[in-house]
C-alpha positions, -999 to 999 in steps of 0.1 A, spaced: 0 0 0 28 24 9 45 23 -25 13 32 -42 11 65 -22 46 77 -27 33 109 -44 7 117 -17 6 153 -10 -26 157 13 -37 134 40 -65 141 65 -81 117 91 -92 145 114 -120 140 139 -120 102 141 -113 78 169 -79 68 158 -53 64 186 -19 51 192 15 59 178 17 70 142 32 45 117 66 58 107 57 58 70 32 87 76 63 110 82 80 99 51 61 114 20 85 137 2 56 154 -16 35 159 15 19 195 17 -9 190 41 -11 166 70 -41 169 93 -45 143 121 -64 166 144 -89 155 170 -79 120 175 -59 101 201 -25 98 184 6 99 207 43 98 204 69 125 196 73 149 167 101 136 144 134 156 144 139 147 108 107 160 93 125 186 73 143 157 56 115 132 52 87 157 43 106 187 31 76 203 13 52 201 42 35 235 48 5 226 69 8 203 100 -24 201 118 -21 179 149 -45 197 172 -60 178 202 -41 146 203 -16 132 228 16 141 212 44 147 239 80 158 240 94 190 225 89 209 193 120 200 174 145 227 166 145 213 131 109 226 125 126 259 119 140 245 86 104 241 72 85 267 52 52 266 75 20 281 65 -2 265 92 14 248 123 -13 237 147 2 218 177 -25 230 202 -42 206 227 -13 181 231 12 175 258 41 192 243 67 206 267 100 226 266 106 259 248 94 272 213 123 270 189 135 305 181 135 298 144 99 284 142 86 312 119 88 311 82 81 337 55 47 320 47 36 313 83 -1 323 87 -11 305 119 9 291 149 -15 276 174 3 263 205 -23 267 233 -32 240 257 2 224 261 29 224 287 54 247 268 76 271 289 101 299 284 95 331 264 79 335 231 104 341 202 87 373 190 119 384 172 115 355 149 81 368 139 90 405 137 116 402 109 109 408 72 111 380 47 125 390 13 115 426 18 79 418 27 61 418 60 52 386 76 20 369 68 11 359 102 -25 362 112 -29 342 144 -8 331 173 -22 312 203 -2 305 234 -28 303 263 -27 275 288 11 271 288 38 286 310 51 310 283 61 344 295 73 374 276 67 407 257 51 406 223 58 443 215 81 434 187 52 413 172 29 443 174 51 459 148 39 433 123 2 444 127 0 477 143 9 509 125 15 535 151 15 563 125 -22 557 118 -30 542 153 -46 511 140 -40 475 129 -24 468 95 -37 434 93 -74 421 93 -83 395 119 -48 393 136 -51 374 168 -25 371 196 -41 351 223 -21 345 254 -29 344 292 6 355 303 22 375 274 16 412 272 15 433 241 11 471 245 -4 478 211 -29 450 211 -41 461 245 -47 495 232 -69 482 203 -105 471 209 
């Protein structure tokens, strides 16, 4: 069966009752762009070598499973669009290089993450363009920090309003001066 799927680029089994550790072959599709395993009972750790085995992956949706361990530093080598790791048992810190020039959403809430949020990673320009980031969720972790650098992505002080529609920074312990001034 695996050989017949070698060019698989989208795989979704979201909202089923699957559980257990993922078969290793699910992490080994070179053409994979979108992997959605959300709302199941999968467990195990995130692969350190995902950037080698699935170098094209842009959307990793693992929300509400039982993945544990840390977010691999190597995740910073991928060109993410959507990284949804919320609702798991992930611990450790968020890799400083987690952002990519195409990142739109990074959902990390409802885990056991700690440390500070790497806002500097999200505040830099990519190829002369502003970040495409629209949503960040960090609540129900032990993350602390100051998101004022991130505010520069979406808040234009000259006009006193948000540059970006529907931008969400959702955190219970991280402060952002410009976001608190905006209703």
